[in-house]
N, C-alpha and C positions, 0 to 999 in steps of 0.2 A: 447281133446285141451285144452292146458295151456294159461287159461286165465289171470292168477297173472300177475299182473303190474312187468315192468323191474325194476330189481335191483337199486336204488339210484347212480349218477354217479356223482365224481366233479367236470368233466368239466358242465353240468348244472347250477352245487350249486351256481357259483359265476361265471358266465357269460364268462367258459373258464379261468379263474383266479386260477391257486393253491396259496394259503394263504401258506405261508414261514415267522416264527415265525422270525426275526431277532434282535439279541443285541449284540452290537461293544462297547468296553471299548477301551479308548480315553487318552491322554494327555491333555485334556484339553474341550472349549467345542466349537474350531472355524473349521470348517472341512478344511480349506485351509491352517493351518499352526500348530495345534496342530496334534500327530500323533495319529494312527490309531495302535490300539496296540492286539486286541484281536477281533474274531466275532465267533460268533455261531448264524447255522439256522437250525431251525426245521421244514421241510415239515408239512403238517397238510394232515391225511391220512383221508378216510371216511367207515365204515363197510357196512354191508348189510344192515341195517336199516337205513343208512343216518349219523349217527351220526359220530360225527369227534371225532376224537383221535390224541395224536403226534406220527411224523413216527423220523424215526435215526438220532439224531442230527449230524449237521457237522459242526466241529471247527476248530481251529486253531490259534496259537500265528502268530503276523505280527511285522515286526520288522519297527521301526519309518522310513519314508522315509527321505532322505538326505538334509539338512535343516530341519527341521520338527522342534517344540518346543516340549517340556513337563513340564508341569507344578508339581511341588512335591505333590502338594494339593492334586492333580491326582493319582497320586499315593499311597497317603496315605489311599484315600477310596477304592482303587478298590486291594491294598496291591501287583502289579503289581512290581516284580524284572525284572528289564529288563535286565540286566546281571547274571539271572541268568543261569547257565551250564545245566540243562535240560527245558531251557525253548521252545527250536527246533520251534524259530520264522521264520517264513518263510518271504520272501519278498513280498512287494505290489500285484504283477505280480503274482507272486508264490501262495498266499493268498488266492485273486481272480479265480483264477485256479480250486484251491484245494474246494472251497466254491460253484462256482460257475458248475464246475463239476457236485456235488453234486445233486446242485439243478433244474440245468438241465434235469437230470436222473428221481428224482421224477417227475416233470411236464408230462416228458414222460409216466412214468404208470401210471399217473392218467387220461392220454389223453387230456390236456388242452395246452394250446395253449402261456399261461406265466406262470410268478408267480407275486403273489404280496407281498409287504412288509405287513407284523403284528407286531406293535411295541410299546412298553409301551411311547407314545411321539415318534413317528414316524418316526416323521420328520427329529427328529435329527441322528437315525440311519443311514435314508436313506440319510441324507447329508455328511456322512462322507462315506458310500460304495458310492455312486456319485461320490461324491473328489475325492476315492480311482483310481473309472474307467477310470477319464477324466484324472489323471496324467499319468496312463499309457495307457493309450491311450488305454484301453482293449476293444473290437470288438462283445462280446459275452455277454454281462448284461443280464442272465433273467428277471430280473423282472421292471415292467413298470415303470420310468421314476420317477412319480409325484403321482400315486395313492396310497393310505395305508389303510389299517385297523391300530385304533388306541384303544390299550385298556383301556387310559385312559376315551378314550368316552363311551366303554362298560363296564367299571367298574364304573364311574360315574351314568351314567343309570339303571346297573345293580342291584345295592351297595351301591350307596351313594358316594364312596370313587374312588379320582385318585389318590392317591400314591400307589405306583405296592404292595408294603407289604402289607400295609391296603387291599388294594381291596382283593387282596389272601387271607388273614385270614378273612375277611369278607363271601368273596365264602363259606368258610369250610375246605380251601387246608391249608398247614401246611408252616410255612415260617422259613427258620433257619436266622437270621442276621448273623452269622459266615460266611456263604457261599454266602449270598448277593456280587453285585456287579463284582463274573463272569460272563462273558460272556455265558457261559453253563449254572450256574444256573439260570441267570435271564430271560432270553429266555426258557429254559423248563418251569419256575414259569408263565411267560408271554403267553405260549402255552398253559398250565392248565386254565387259567382263560381265555383264548381267547376260547377254547372248550367246557368249562361248562358253558358259554354263550350263544353262538349260542346254544350250545343242549337243553340249558333248554327253548330258543325260540322256537326251533323245535318244542318241547313237545308240549307244552302251545300252539300254534298259529296252530297246525299241521302242519306247513307249507311244503309244495310239490313244489320240482322247476321243473319248468316248461322247458323243452328242449329246445333250442333258438339256430340257426345259429352259431355261430361264429361270431363278431362283431371286426372293427377293434380298436385297445384303443384312 
């Protein structure tokens, strides 16, 4: 008889939630009036030892919604060229469908019930995501509407740094300033930071998730 413990499962690690790292690039700071321009989402996966790693990145460019505003200073920071012929941007509805379809597939594969957004200043990314959901009246948002994990807090706890670039470098990970402020680059570096902090905690604390019945959010 095999008395070895069952392999760890993502569904047991975060109360049935699947962490998905999200970064958005925008035309400003106000989700109700500034355009959403890029989305990247990185589902987190778990190996046979219970260690976390990056899944496959899901990303798209987004067309500014009708009547939206774009602050030129934001474009200077992100380097986004709205009129670039190869930008291949999707409408907000199609962009959300693309990202949400990939996230829902990752949630099912992990046997979880819902995604939970991980971000650096997560309220910003979630605010823009929720604003787009409301504008297009999307009915199949896989993310929890308000709960998040924030790597600002985790970076401050683990490394004494709250700026993403500084926290990433303090963690011993590479950082390329020329690539920063693209949704894919920032999401993947945020995901690496999240996994590193959580994995080191698991090794330090010998944390073993206890299977629990899924609860209502």
